[in-house]
DRENPA-3360 file (N, C-alpha, C; in nm, 2 decimals, always signed):
BEGIN
1 = MKRCWDPI = +8.04/+16.49/+8.23/+7.92/+16.46/+8.36/+8.03/+16.44/+8.52 ~ +8.21/+16.40/+8.46/+8.22/+16.39/+8.63/+8.28/+16.55/+8.68 ~ +8.25/+16.68/+8.59/+8.32/+16.85/+8.62/+8.13/+16.82/+8.70 ~ +8.04/+16.78/+8.70/+7.89/+16.81/+8.77/+7.96/+16.79/+8.90 ~ +8.00/+16.67/+8.95/+8.00/+16.65/+9.07/+8.11/+16.66/+9.11 ~ +8.20/+16.76/+9.10/+8.31/+16.85/+9.12/+8.28/+16.88/+9.29 ~ +8.36/+16.86/+9.38/+8.29/+16.91/+9.50/+8.31/+17.10/+9.51 ~ +8.41/+17.17/+9.44/+8.45/+17.27/+9.47/+8.39/+17.30/+9.29;
9 = ATNRPTAK = +8.26/+17.43/+9.39/+8.13/+17.48/+9.29/+8.22/+17.56/+9.16 ~ +8.33/+17.65/+9.17/+8.38/+17.70/+9.08/+8.46/+17.57/+8.95 ~ +8.39/+17.47/+8.99/+8.54/+17.33/+8.88/+8.40/+17.29/+8.77 ~ +8.27/+17.32/+8.83/+8.18/+17.28/+8.79/+8.06/+17.35/+8.62 ~ +8.03/+17.28/+8.55/+8.00/+17.33/+8.51/+7.88/+17.45/+8.42 ~ +7.85/+17.55/+8.42/+7.76/+17.67/+8.41/+7.64/+17.62/+8.35 ~ +7.55/+17.65/+8.33/+7.45/+17.64/+8.28/+7.39/+17.65/+8.13 ~ +7.51/+17.75/+8.12/+7.48/+17.80/+7.92/+7.63/+17.71/+7.86;
17 = ELENQFWN = +7.73/+17.63/+8.01/+7.80/+17.51/+7.93/+7.72/+17.42/+7.90 ~ +7.64/+17.35/+8.00/+7.54/+17.27/+7.94/+7.48/+17.22/+7.93 ~ +7.34/+17.36/+7.83/+7.32/+17.41/+7.76/+7.40/+17.36/+7.64 ~ +7.46/+17.41/+7.60/+7.59/+17.39/+7.48/+7.61/+17.25/+7.48 ~ +7.62/+17.15/+7.49/+7.71/+17.04/+7.57/+7.55/+16.89/+7.53 ~ +7.45/+17.02/+7.55/+7.32/+16.91/+7.52/+7.24/+16.93/+7.33 ~ +7.24/+17.05/+7.32/+7.21/+17.09/+7.16/+7.33/+17.00/+7.11 ~ +7.45/+17.01/+7.16/+7.53/+16.96/+7.08/+7.49/+16.78/+7.02;
25 = LFNVLNNN = +7.49/+16.78/+7.14/+7.42/+16.58/+7.16/+7.33/+16.55/+7.09 ~ +7.24/+16.72/+7.12/+7.12/+16.66/+6.99/+7.15/+16.63/+6.86 ~ +7.21/+16.79/+6.82/+7.31/+16.81/+6.68/+7.35/+16.68/+6.62 ~ +7.37/+16.59/+6.72/+7.48/+16.51/+6.67/+7.41/+16.39/+6.63 ~ +7.30/+16.34/+6.71/+7.21/+16.24/+6.72/+7.13/+16.27/+6.64 ~ +7.04/+16.39/+6.59/+6.98/+16.33/+6.46/+7.03/+16.43/+6.30 ~ +7.17/+16.39/+6.31/+7.22/+16.36/+6.17/+7.20/+16.57/+6.10 ~ +7.21/+16.64/+6.24/+7.26/+16.82/+6.15/+7.42/+16.83/+6.21;
33 = NSIELSED = +7.41/+16.89/+6.06/+7.63/+16.89/+6.04/+7.65/+17.04/+6.04 ~ +7.54/+17.11/+6.10/+7.60/+17.26/+6.13/+7.67/+17.29/+6.24 ~ +7.68/+17.14/+6.28/+7.71/+17.17/+6.43/+7.96/+17.18/+6.43 ~ +7.98/+17.23/+6.55/+8.11/+17.26/+6.50/+8.21/+17.15/+6.62 ~ +8.20/+17.06/+6.61/+8.25/+16.92/+6.66/+8.35/+16.89/+6.58 ~ +8.48/+16.80/+6.62/+8.52/+16.70/+6.53/+8.44/+16.61/+6.49 ~ +8.50/+16.53/+6.36/+8.40/+16.38/+6.42/+8.45/+16.26/+6.46 ~ +8.60/+16.30/+6.49/+8.58/+16.24/+6.58/+8.49/+16.24/+6.78;
41 = RQLEIKEA = +8.51/+16.27/+6.80/+8.38/+16.30/+6.92/+8.18/+16.30/+6.81 ~ +8.18/+16.35/+6.73/+8.04/+16.36/+6.66/+8.05/+16.12/+6.66 ~ +8.15/+16.11/+6.62/+8.18/+15.94/+6.61/+8.14/+15.88/+6.77 ~ +8.18/+15.94/+6.89/+8.20/+15.92/+7.01/+8.11/+15.92/+7.07 ~ +8.00/+16.07/+7.05/+7.93/+16.09/+7.10/+7.77/+15.93/+7.01 ~ +7.76/+15.89/+6.89/+7.70/+15.83/+6.79/+7.76/+15.69/+6.87 ~ +7.80/+15.66/+6.88/+7.83/+15.49/+6.95/+7.78/+15.48/+7.09 ~ +7.78/+15.58/+7.14/+7.73/+15.59/+7.33/+7.57/+15.61/+7.32;
49 = FSQEREDK = +7.56/+15.66/+7.22/+7.38/+15.64/+7.21/+7.32/+15.57/+7.15 ~ +7.44/+15.46/+7.07/+7.39/+15.37/+6.98/+7.25/+15.24/+7.02 ~ +7.18/+15.20/+6.89/+7.06/+15.08/+6.91/+7.08/+15.02/+6.99 ~ +7.22/+14.92/+6.96/+7.26/+14.82/+6.97/+7.32/+14.87/+7.10 ~ +7.38/+14.95/+7.19/+7.45/+14.96/+7.30/+7.28/+14.93/+7.38 ~ +7.18/+15.07/+7.30/+7.08/+15.03/+7.39/+7.00/+14.96/+7.44 ~ +6.99/+14.88/+7.34/+6.89/+14.75/+7.39/+6.97/+14.60/+7.46 ~ +7.13/+14.61/+7.46/+7.25/+14.56/+7.59/+7.16/+14.59/+7.73;
57 = WKARLAEL = +7.16/+14.76/+7.70/+7.13/+14.80/+7.89/+6.98/+14.71/+7.88 ~ +6.88/+14.79/+7.77/+6.77/+14.71/+7.78/+6.74/+14.56/+7.86 ~ +6.87/+14.49/+7.79/+6.84/+14.29/+7.83/+6.93/+14.32/+7.95 ~ +7.00/+14.36/+8.01/+7.05/+14.36/+8.16/+6.95/+14.42/+8.23 ~ +6.88/+14.56/+8.22/+6.77/+14.58/+8.34/+6.69/+14.42/+8.32 ~ +6.62/+14.43/+8.23/+6.50/+14.31/+8.27/+6.60/+14.22/+8.31 ~ +6.71/+14.13/+8.24/+6.73/+14.01/+8.33/+6.77/+14.03/+8.52 ~ +6.82/+14.19/+8.55/+6.80/+14.17/+8.66/+6.66/+14.21/+8.75;
65 = ATNPIPMK = +6.56/+14.22/+8.67/+6.44/+14.22/+8.68/+6.35/+14.12/+8.72 ~ +6.38/+13.96/+8.64/+6.32/+13.90/+8.62/+6.43/+13.74/+8.81 ~ +6.59/+13.79/+8.71/+6.66/+13.77/+8.84/+6.76/+13.90/+8.93 ~ +6.70/+13.96/+9.01/+6.78/+14.01/+9.05/+6.92/+13.95/+9.18 ~ +7.03/+14.03/+9.17/+7.11/+14.00/+9.26/+7.10/+13.96/+9.45 ~ +7.14/+13.87/+9.47/+7.12/+13.85/+9.61/+7.22/+13.94/+9.72 ~ +7.18/+13.96/+9.77/+7.24/+14.08/+9.88/+7.38/+14.02/+9.91 ~ +7.43/+14.05/+10.00/+7.60/+13.97/+10.01/+7.55/+14.03/+10.18;
73 = RSQNMLTS = +7.61/+13.90/+10.19/+7.58/+13.88/+10.40/+7.65/+14.02/+10.44 ~ +7.69/+14.10/+10.38/+7.67/+14.18/+10.52/+7.54/+14.32/+10.48 ~ +7.53/+14.30/+10.40/+7.34/+14.40/+10.35/+7.28/+14.31/+10.42 ~ +7.26/+14.20/+10.41/+7.14/+14.12/+10.45/+7.19/+14.15/+10.67 ~ +7.27/+14.14/+10.67/+7.25/+14.21/+10.82/+7.20/+14.35/+10.90 ~ +7.20/+14.40/+10.77/+7.14/+14.55/+10.80/+6.97/+14.61/+10.72 ~ +6.99/+14.45/+10.67/+6.83/+14.49/+10.61/+6.74/+14.43/+10.80 ~ +6.67/+14.52/+10.76/+6.51/+14.51/+10.90/+6.41/+14.34/+10.88;
81 = KRLDYSQY = +6.42/+14.32/+10.96/+6.35/+14.19/+10.93/+6.22/+14.16/+11.11 ~ +6.10/+14.16/+11.03/+5.99/+14.16/+11.11/+6.06/+14.02/+11.22 ~ +6.07/+14.04/+11.37/+6.08/+13.90/+11.45/+5.93/+13.85/+11.49 ~ +5.81/+13.74/+11.52/+5.71/+13.73/+11.56/+5.77/+13.63/+11.68 ~ +5.70/+13.64/+11.79/+5.83/+13.55/+11.89/+5.66/+13.54/+11.96 ~ +5.50/+13.56/+11.90/+5.40/+13.53/+11.98/+5.44/+13.40/+11.98 ~ +5.44/+13.29/+11.88/+5.35/+13.21/+11.88/+5.44/+13.07/+12.02 ~ +5.60/+13.17/+12.02/+5.70/+13.12/+12.08/+5.70/+13.17/+12.26;
89 = LSQKLTVD = +5.64/+13.22/+12.27/+5.64/+13.28/+12.39/+5.50/+13.20/+12.40 ~ +5.32/+13.23/+12.35/+5.29/+13.12/+12.42/+5.31/+13.03/+12.47 ~ +5.47/+12.94/+12.34/+5.46/+12.79/+12.41/+5.51/+12.82/+12.57 ~ +5.60/+12.89/+12.60/+5.66/+12.93/+12.71/+5.60/+12.93/+12.84 ~ +5.52/+13.04/+12.82/+5.42/+13.06/+12.91/+5.32/+13.04/+12.93 ~ +5.29/+13.00/+13.05/+5.16/+12.89/+13.12/+5.08/+13.00/+13.16 ~ +4.89/+12.99/+13.21/+4.85/+13.04/+13.19/+4.89/+13.09/+13.26 ~ +4.97/+13.09/+13.43/+4.99/+13.12/+13.59/+5.08/+13.24/+13.49;
97 = DWNKLKLT = +5.14/+13.25/+13.41/+5.22/+13.31/+13.37/+5.20/+13.45/+13.32 ~ +5.12/+13.40/+13.28/+5.01/+13.54/+13.21/+4.94/+13.64/+13.29 ~ +4.90/+13.52/+13.42/+4.82/+13.63/+13.51/+4.91/+13.72/+13.60 ~ +5.03/+13.62/+13.63/+5.14/+13.72/+13.78/+5.19/+13.84/+13.69 ~ +5.20/+13.80/+13.49/+5.25/+13.96/+13.38/+5.22/+14.12/+13.48 ~ +5.30/+14.20/+13.49/+5.20/+14.34/+13.50/+5.27/+14.37/+13.39 ~ +5.19/+14.51/+13.35/+5.21/+14.58/+13.23/+5.35/+14.77/+13.32 ~ +5.42/+14.79/+13.28/+5.50/+14.90/+13.29/+5.54/+14.99/+13.24;
105 = D = +5.55/+15.09/+13.28/+5.57/+15.24/+13.15/+5.69/+15.23/+13.12;
% end
């Protein structure tokens, strides 16, 4: 995965290399014994795609959906907010002030 993000294009995997990797994943996960991967690599793939790991991931996503992490103060300052000053202005401006207002371009 890290190779896919390499800033130097020639260091990135080719489409054929990716196809081979995906086929290896598919074959390991479907218990196809005709692949040419080491036992350690096959075990590593099976652990990465285990049902237990998927269940933990789904539980974490469900928890985040119900209890989202609050934004940090720095993120909060960059968020746009609607500021409604109409009521405040109505209190501050009298009828005479409204009559004096002129619209300019």
